[in-house]
C-alpha positions, 0 to 999 in steps of 0.5 A: 256453811253446812255447821253453820246456818246463821243468817249472819253469813253472806255469801258472794259467788263471782264465776268468770271465764277463766278456764272456758267458763260461760254466763250460761253455765253459772245456773249449773255451777251454783248447784256447787254453792247450794246455800239459801245464802249464797249470791251467784254473780256473773263476771265475764270481764274478770273485773273482779278478780282484776280488782283483787289481783294486786291485793292477793299478788296472783300472777293473773285475775284473781280466780279460784280464790276463797275470802273471808270478809269481817262483817260490815267490811264494804267495797267503796271506791276502787280498790276492793277491801282487804280480806281477813283470810284468804286461800286459793287453789291455784298454781304457783301460789304460796302452797301455806294458802292452798285451800284447806277446808278445815282451817277454812271453816276454823278462820270463818268460825272466828270472824267477828260478827 
């Protein structure tokens, strides 16, 4: 995000209750993603993660995942849209999709804007 200051980039950070997270922790946690384009949301019921679980095939509600979507993609209806690319920091998931910051940034740069 530091390398691309484009207004065409939207960042949605969804914080949830895995590993004991609480809504009151969001303010401090949001400091990790200080970019002006980032919007932070609390999802105590893990609804977003549960919606992405079957799509990403995570063992539980998807969390600690990083997803990229083409410009113009909208979540309409009950099922979320399929990401153009995604990576994770989860145990028991494919190692080839383990978060790699440089690769993720390259994939983000290659998306249609």
